[in-house]
DRENKE-377850 format. One line per 2 residues: number of its first residue (from 1); their letters; for each residue x, y, z of C-alpha. Coordinates in steps of 0.2 Angstrom, whole numbers. Layout:
BEGIN
NUM = A = X Y Z  ...
***
This chain:
BEGIN
1 = XX = 47 -80 -128  56 -63 -128
3 = XX = 49 -46 -135  54 -31 -139
5 = XX = 46 -13 -139  49 6 -142
7 = XX = 41 19 -133  34 34 -147
9 = XX = 29 43 -130  23 58 -138
11 = XX = 10 46 -153  8 36 -135
13 = XX = 12 26 -145  22 6 -141
15 = XX = 29 -2 -159  32 -21 -155
17 = XX = 46 -32 -164  35 -49 -161
19 = XX = 15 -40 -165  4 -40 -153
21 = XX = -14 -36 -154  -21 -23 -140
23 = XX = -38 -32 -143  -28 -52 -142
25 = XX = -29 -62 -127  -15 -66 -118
27 = XX = 2 -57 -117  18 -68 -113
29 = XX = 8 -80 -128  11 -69 -142
31 = XX = 30 -68 -139  43 -72 -150
33 = XX = 56 -85 -149  74 -83 -145
35 = XX = 85 -98 -154  103 -101 -160
37 = XX = 111 -99 -143  124 -112 -138
39 = XX = 137 -114 -125  129 -102 -112
41 = XX = 134 -107 -91  120 -95 -83
43 = XX = 130 -85 -66  128 -90 -50
45 = XX = 131 -72 -42  130 -70 -26
47 = XX = 125 -52 -14  127 -49 3
49 = XX = 123 -32 7  123 -24 26
51 = XX = 117 -12 33  118 1 48
53 = XX = 105 13 49  102 26 66
55 = XX = 86 33 71  79 51 81
57 = XX = 64 53 87  58 67 93
59 = XX = 40 69 102  31 84 109
61 = XX = 31 80 130  14 76 142
63 = XX = 21 82 158  8 67 163
65 = XX = 14 54 153  29 46 158
67 = XX = 33 38 141  33 54 130
69 = XX = 50 55 129  57 73 121
71 = XX = 72 64 111  75 46 109
73 = XX = 90 37 98  95 21 93
75 = XX = 103 12 80  102 -7 72
77 = XX = 113 -17 58  106 -32 48
79 = XX = 111 -39 31  102 -45 14
81 = XX = 107 -61 3  105 -64 -12
83 = XX = 110 -82 -21  106 -84 -38
85 = XX = 102 -103 -41  106 -105 -57
87 = XX = 94 -97 -71  78 -100 -64
89 = XX = 82 -97 -45  85 -85 -31
91 = XX = 87 -86 -13  84 -69 -5
93 = XX = 87 -69 14  88 -54 27
95 = XX = 91 -54 47  85 -41 55
97 = XX = 77 -32 43  74 -12 42
99 = XX = 62 -1 32  62 15 36
101 = XX = 64 20 19  47 16 15
103 = XX = 35 27 14  21 31 27
105 = XX = 3 26 23  -9 38 22
107 = XX = -21 44 35  -40 38 37
109 = XX = -54 38 46  -63 22 48
111 = XX = -80 20 56  -84 3 52
113 = XX = -82 -12 56  -72 -17 42
115 = XX = -52 -16 41  -44 -2 29
117 = XX = -34 -14 18  -18 -4 13
119 = XX = -6 -12 0  10 -19 5
121 = XX = 29 -7 -1  43 -14 7
123 = XX = 56 -22 -4  57 -38 2
125 = XX = 39 -45 0  34 -35 -15
127 = XX = 50 -43 -28  44 -59 -33
129 = XX = 26 -55 -28  18 -63 -43
131 = XX = 22 -80 -39  10 -80 -24
133 = XX = -4 -77 -34  -20 -87 -32
135 = XX = -36 -90 -38  -33 -78 -52
137 = XX = -44 -72 -68  -48 -62 -76
139 = XX = -68 -58 -74  -74 -42 -77
141 = XX = -87 -40 -61  -83 -50 -44
143 = XX = -90 -48 -26  -79 -45 -11
145 = XX = -63 -39 -9  -49 -51 -3
147 = XX = -30 -57 -2  -25 -75 0
149 = XX = -7 -71 5  -6 -51 12
151 = XX = 12 -47 17  6 -35 28
153 = XX = 1 -48 41  23 -50 43
155 = XX = 28 -38 55  11 -29 58
157 = XX = 7 -16 73  5 -28 88
159 = XX = -13 -32 91  -16 -34 109
161 = XX = -18 -16 115  -17 -13 136
163 = XX = -31 -6 145  -19 5 155
165 = XX = -18 22 159  -2 25 150
167 = XX = 8 14 139  21 12 125
169 = XX = 17 2 114  30 -4 100
171 = XX = 24 4 81  27 -11 72
173 = XX = 35 -28 80  52 -33 74
175 = XX = 56 -46 59  70 -56 66
177 = XX = 75 -64 48  63 -72 35
179 = XX = 70 -82 18  62 -82 1
181 = XX = 66 -94 -12  58 -91 -27
183 = XX = 58 -92 -47  53 -99 -64
185 = XX = 58 -114 -71  59 -118 -90
187 = XX = 48 -130 -92  32 -119 -83
189 = XX = 36 -123 -65  34 -109 -55
191 = XX = 42 -111 -35  40 -98 -22
193 = XX = 44 -101 -3  44 -87 9
195 = XX = 50 -90 27  50 -76 41
197 = XX = 49 -73 62  42 -59 72
199 = XX = 49 -55 87  40 -56 102
201 = XX = 35 -37 107  31 -32 127
203 = XX = 25 -15 130  30 -4 146
205 = XX = 11 1 157  7 11 171
207 = XX = -9 5 179  -25 18 186
209 = XX = -15 16 204  1 22 198
211 = XX = 11 8 196  22 -1 180
213 = XX = 23 -17 173  27 -27 157
215 = XX = 16 -34 146  17 -44 130
217 = XX = 8 -34 116  13 -49 101
219 = XX = 19 -66 102  35 -73 93
221 = XX = 26 -81 78  30 -92 61
223 = XX = 23 -86 44  27 -98 29
225 = XX = 21 -96 12  23 -112 -1
227 = XX = 15 -110 -19  19 -118 -33
229 = XX = 11 -117 -51  12 -127 -68
231 = XX = 9 -122 -85  2 -134 -96
233 = XX = -1 -135 -117  9 -120 -119
235 = XX = 5 -108 -107  -16 -109 -110
237 = XX = -19 -123 -93  -12 -121 -79
239 = XX = -13 -131 -59  -6 -124 -42
241 = XX = -6 -126 -24  -5 -115 -11
243 = XX = 1 -115 6  1 -105 23
245 = XX = 4 -107 40  5 -94 54
247 = XX = 10 -104 73  13 -92 86
249 = XX = 23 -95 104  8 -95 116
251 = XX = 10 -89 131  -3 -87 144
253 = XX = -7 -71 142  -8 -73 124
255 = XX = -20 -86 124  -36 -79 131
257 = XX = -32 -67 113  -25 -72 97
259 = XX = -28 -86 90  -10 -102 92
261 = XX = -10 -107 74  -19 -104 53
263 = XX = -18 -113 40  -22 -109 24
265 = XX = -20 -124 9  -29 -124 -9
267 = XX = -29 -128 -27  -31 -119 -41
269 = XX = -30 -120 -59  -37 -114 -78
271 = XX = -40 -119 -95  -40 -108 -111
273 = XX = -47 -116 -128  -36 -116 -142
275 = XX = -37 -98 -148  -37 -92 -131
277 = XX = -54 -83 -133  -63 -94 -119
279 = XX = -53 -100 -103  -64 -108 -87
281 = XX = -55 -108 -68  -55 -108 -51
283 = XX = -50 -113 -36  -55 -122 -19
285 = XX = -47 -115 -3  -47 -122 15
287 = XX = -42 -116 31  -40 -121 49
289 = XX = -36 -110 65  -31 -116 85
291 = XX = -32 -110 98  -41 -106 117
293 = XX = -61 -105 119  -59 -88 121
295 = XX = -50 -84 104  -59 -95 93
297 = XX = -74 -87 102  -71 -71 99
299 = XX = -67 -77 81  -84 -83 79
301 = XX = -88 -66 86  -77 -56 74
303 = XX = -87 -42 62  -80 -54 48
305 = XX = -95 -67 54  -103 -61 70
307 = XX = -108 -78 74  -122 -80 87
309 = XX = -133 -65 78  -152 -65 84
311 = XX = -164 -75 68  -146 -84 60
313 = XX = -148 -103 67  -136 -109 55
315 = XX = -120 -98 65  -123 -104 81
317 = XX = -113 -99 92  -101 -112 101
319 = XX = -90 -105 117  -80 -121 120
321 = XX = -75 -124 104  -55 -124 102
323 = XX = -53 -125 82  -63 -116 67
325 = XX = -64 -123 49  -71 -116 31
327 = XX = -68 -117 16  -69 -104 1
329 = XX = -71 -110 -17  -73 -101 -37
331 = XX = -76 -105 -52  -78 -93 -68
333 = XX = -77 -93 -87  -71 -80 -96
335 = XX = -71 -74 -113  -60 -64 -121
337 = XX = -65 -61 -140  -66 -43 -150
339 = XX = -76 -32 -149  -87 -43 -136
341 = XX = -80 -49 -122  -88 -56 -105
343 = XX = -87 -65 -88  -97 -75 -77
345 = XX = -91 -82 -58  -98 -90 -46
347 = XX = -92 -90 -26  -95 -97 -8
349 = XX = -85 -92 6  -94 -103 23
351 = XX = -94 -97 38  -81 -104 47
353 = XX = -67 -97 35  -52 -88 43
355 = XX = -35 -80 32  -31 -64 41
357 = XX = -17 -73 52  -8 -71 37
359 = XX = -22 -65 21  -34 -53 21
361 = XX = -53 -56 23  -69 -44 25
363 = XX = -81 -56 25  -85 -75 26
365 = XX = -105 -80 24  -107 -77 7
367 = XX = -113 -85 -10  -110 -73 -23
369 = XX = -114 -74 -42  -106 -60 -54
371 = XX = -109 -58 -74  -102 -45 -85
373 = XX = -102 -41 -106  -96 -28 -116
375 = XX = -88 -22 -128  -73 -13 -134
377 = XX = -69 -5 -151  -52 5 -157
379 = XX = -48 20 -168  -67 21 -171
381 = XX = -69 39 -177  -61 57 -179
383 = XX = -63 59 -161  -64 43 -152
385 = XX = -47 35 -150  -53 21 -140
387 = XX = -70 17 -134  -76 2 -117
389 = XX = -95 -3 -111  -97 -15 -97
391 = XX = -115 -19 -90  -114 -32 -74
393 = XX = -124 -37 -60  -120 -44 -44
395 = XX = -130 -54 -31  -124 -59 -14
397 = XX = -133 -72 0  -129 -77 14
399 = XX = -130 -96 23  -144 -91 28
401 = XX = -153 -87 9  -155 -69 13
403 = XX = -150 -58 -3  -138 -45 6
405 = XX = -130 -36 -10  -135 -34 -26
407 = XX = -130 -23 -40  -135 -20 -58
409 = XX = -122 -7 -65  -117 -2 -82
411 = XX = -97 8 -85  -90 14 -100
413 = XX = -71 24 -105  -68 31 -119
415 = XX = -51 38 -126  -52 52 -138
417 = XX = -40 56 -153  -32 71 -140
419 = XX = -27 56 -129  -39 67 -114
421 = XX = -49 50 -107  -65 49 -97
423 = XX = -75 36 -89  -91 34 -81
425 = XX = -100 23 -69  -119 20 -64
427 = XX = -128 7 -54  -141 4 -44
429 = XX = -143 -9 -28  -161 -11 -26
431 = XX = -166 -18 -7  -161 -32 3
433 = XX = -155 -36 20  -138 -30 29
435 = XX = -134 -43 40  -117 -32 45
437 = XX = -124 -18 52  -130 -18 67
439 = XX = -113 -29 75  -118 -47 77
441 = XX = -139 -40 78  -153 -44 67
443 = XX = -154 -41 51  -160 -22 45
445 = XX = -169 -18 29  -158 -9 16
447 = XX = -166 5 5  -162 7 -13
449 = XX = -147 13 -17  -139 21 -31
451 = XX = -123 26 -35  -114 35 -48
453 = XX = -96 41 -55  -88 50 -67
455 = XX = -69 55 -71  -58 66 -84
457 = XX = -39 66 -86  -32 78 -99
459 = XX = -16 71 -112  0 67 -101
461 = XX = 11 69 -114  11 87 -109
463 = XX = 19 96 -93  4 100 -83
465 = XX = -9 87 -80  -24 87 -71
467 = XX = -40 76 -68  -56 76 -61
469 = XX = -67 63 -53  -84 64 -44
471 = XX = -95 49 -38  -113 54 -28
473 = XX = -119 39 -19  -138 41 -12
475 = XX = -149 28 -2  -146 11 6
477 = XX = -140 10 23  -123 18 21
479 = XX = -134 35 18  -130 50 7
481 = XX = -113 54 0  -102 64 -13
483 = XX = -85 66 -14  -74 79 -26
485 = XX = -56 72 -31  -46 86 -45
487 = XX = -30 85 -47  -14 90 -55
489 = XX = 4 83 -61  17 95 -66
491 = XX = 33 90 -77  45 106 -77
493 = XX = 60 98 -81  60 79 -86
495 = XX = 69 74 -70  56 84 -60
497 = XX = 38 78 -53  25 90 -45
499 = XX = 7 84 -40  -5 91 -31
501 = XX = -22 79 -27  -34 85 -15
503 = XX = -48 78 -9  -67 84 -1
505 = XX = -80 71 5  -97 74 14
507 = XX = -108 59 23  -122 61 28
509 = XX = -128 44 36  -145 42 46
511 = XX = -141 25 55  -122 26 62
513 = XX = -118 13 72  -115 17 87
515 = XX = -115 2 102  -125 -15 109
517 = XX = -133 -7 125  -144 -22 135
519 = XX = -162 -19 138  -173 -32 145
521 = XX = -188 -22 141  -183 -21 124
523 = XX = -190 -38 117  -194 -33 98
525 = XX = -172 -31 96  -171 -47 107
527 = XX = -167 -39 125  -154 -26 118
529 = XX = -157 -10 111  -146 -6 95
531 = XX = -138 8 96  -137 25 81
533 = XX = -133 39 77  -136 53 61
535 = XX = -119 56 58  -116 70 47
537 = XX = -97 69 40  -83 78 33
539 = XX = -67 73 29  -55 83 16
541 = XX = -37 79 13  -23 85 3
543 = XX = -10 73 -6  6 82 -13
545 = XX = 22 72 -18  39 79 -28
547 = XX = 50 66 -35  66 72 -44
549 = XX = 79 64 -50  97 75 -49
551 = XX = 105 61 -57  106 43 -61
553 = XX = 113 39 -44  105 53 -32
555 = XX = 86 57 -29  74 66 -18
557 = XX = 56 62 -15  43 70 -4
559 = XX = 25 65 -1  15 77 12
561 = XX = -4 71 18  -14 84 30
563 = XX = -33 76 34  -45 82 42
565 = XX = -62 75 45  -76 82 56
567 = XX = -92 70 61  -108 77 71
569 = XX = -116 65 79  -137 68 86
571 = XX = -155 61 84  -148 46 94
573 = XX = -162 31 93  -162 11 93
575 = XX = -168 0 83  -186 -3 82
577 = XX = -189 -21 75  -180 -33 64
579 = XX = -179 -31 45  -185 -12 46
581 = XX = -174 4 44  -187 10 58
583 = XX = -179 18 72  -187 25 91
585 = XX = -178 42 92  -171 44 109
587 = XX = -181 61 119  -193 60 107
589 = XX = -200 42 102  -198 35 121
591 = XX = -181 39 134  -175 53 140
593 = XX = -156 62 132  -144 75 142
595 = XX = -131 79 137  -114 82 148
597 = XX = -102 89 149  -86 84 139
599 = XX = -95 81 126  -104 64 134
601 = XX = -122 60 131  -132 52 144
603 = XX = -145 43 138  -162 33 147
605 = XX = -169 19 138  -185 20 146
607 = XX = -186 37 156  -193 31 174
609 = XX = -194 14 170  -185 0 178
611 = XX = -166 0 164  -154 9 171
613 = XX = -146 26 160  -130 24 150
615 = XX = -115 37 146  -110 40 128
617 = XX = -91 42 125  -82 34 135
619 = XX = -78 25 120  -70 29 103
621 = XX = -82 37 88  -98 40 101
623 = XX = -100 57 101  -96 72 89
625 = XX = -79 73 87  -65 79 73
627 = XX = -50 70 69  -33 81 64
629 = XX = -19 71 56  -6 76 46
631 = XX = 9 63 37  26 72 29
633 = XX = 39 56 23  56 63 15
635 = XX = 70 52 6  85 59 -2
637 = XX = 91 42 -9  108 40 -15
639 = XX = 116 26 -25  135 28 -23
641 = XX = 140 13 -32  130 1 -41
643 = XX = 118 -11 -25  125 1 -13
645 = XX = 116 15 -6  111 29 10
647 = XX = 95 34 13  91 50 24
649 = XX = 71 51 29  63 64 39
651 = XX = 44 57 43  34 66 52
653 = XX = 16 61 57  3 70 72
655 = XX = -13 60 74  -25 70 85
657 = XX = -46 72 90  -55 84 98
659 = XX = -72 92 103  -82 97 88
661 = XX = -85 114 86  -95 126 76
663 = XX = -78 131 66  -77 129 47
665 = XX = -68 113 37  -54 122 31
667 = XX = -51 132 48  -50 113 56
669 = XX = -38 109 42  -28 124 48
671 = XX = -28 117 64  -21 101 60
673 = XX = -4 109 63  -6 114 82
675 = XX = -10 95 84  9 87 93
677 = XX = 18 80 79  33 67 82
679 = XX = 45 65 70  59 52 64
681 = XX = 76 58 58  83 42 49
683 = XX = 97 36 41  103 20 33
685 = XX = 118 14 23  120 -1 14
687 = XX = 134 -8 4  134 -21 -9
689 = XX = 149 -36 -9  142 -49 -24
691 = X = 150 -54 -39
***
């Protein structure tokens, strides 16, 4: 299959050699055929690309912390090897890879129990990543977000945080080596295999008594991913398998915290009708994790599933287990017609399903049903160039039969003849029972929530491109929130692009989880007080980029993001009874509240009663604070010969929390430069030997 197209930018028009109607289902199936080539021998290229790099790190020294050295330097070397195995497969290996030229992640403040998802940016894992996609079906609505293979787990930040006065934990785990075999044969067989080994990481620490020693923070680990998929019936049917394995070299110091082994295996397939309008697809995926009883107990109690939650007998916690298993399965039907389209999807994720060792999963214990129907229209009038509208519904229940998510919504988008585009979304989330708000405690009644958003973007052909996005949410257990995100792109010359994208987010959450404290007097919520607070949070960030291609071989990129978020806690309170959204405010409805120095709060849940008082503020995110951060990433890349390059990189990170005063948000933003900075200067040179 082959196709060519011409991009006529001034008209935003693509002209294809083999006609491709924009409303037709499929893409590759519309390609033309290239015939008549004979006597061609596939090349077997071999590229060896060694590199050397050096880092210089500067930190603002802290007299009390011996690990904040003013300046430190290091050097390393490694190599990439690429071997073409005929016209179908390629082998890519890397030894001691260094990805210092990759852009840093943006700053975020996450006060939830759900892990923040960051996309993969490293070239070794991005190349050919589409081969490893599993269970994909172009549905128009679905519940939840997950990744069956999340490459960021390889070389991740060490998972064990030392409980010491001072520590020096590495920013990431060293990848000793990795190999990838991938490709697609002429008869429609796709193959992908990756194996990677990461090093054991240690961290020097100093305890409260001043004694120094070294502890392990990440064990030596082997990661393996295999993916095989076969196309049938001229691409109208597919059948594939996926397998992943994570195996850790577990010493006694790691076994209470980390799982020793994690396995995933599944099958997926699709079948399209003769005209490719209808597609039926699905997958089944099973998981198993092994480890010590302490590690598996922590897995059961994690925010993904919350075993042992009050009132959920089907989630009984077994502290003697040394393994946990489950499955994730889905079936869906998609119709891609003209102008009508639609989809239906069912999914089931059992409570014991776990794939976060080499995947990304925010929650298990869910059954969901999602349906959508919509219509598209092209070139409909002198004003509109194309329109699209979708109505959808999403419903999810846990395995105890409680509906925890319901949504009924409508989305629409349009492109104008002027090549401006607009979109809007509105949805209602009716009353449900939230089984995550109390972090493993009783169910909470979730009020009806309304959510809406809209955006507009100007003509992409112009030198100045502007856009504006806004959203507003009200009700539910997440509180009231609105955000505003304008942006501008300026291209003064074809090879230079400047962009500016500020974002302002304002949140008023009436029930931000703080802590669960034992209280034998409170029998209504299982002998504990589930403590919440009223949270008023304001977040301001600014993403600035510059991309300048000085020549075909020399380019400069700069990314700068200042970030500030203030969180004001007030009206500390406890859940009054399960399945309600009612609270007892400490100091008003019961107990006493005393505000202590250093932003600490002492709460006595029953005043003069027998229950002891507890103090908030010794742990993170329990009392008011302001978080300030900045991310700077500058890269100069010179490809001085084909496949050989020199990188000069400057990275600066600033992160710090401080007491919240009465300063304005803009004044807090100006103080971000008062936060101590960590600067990294990185120089990398590679040279390609190949044929």
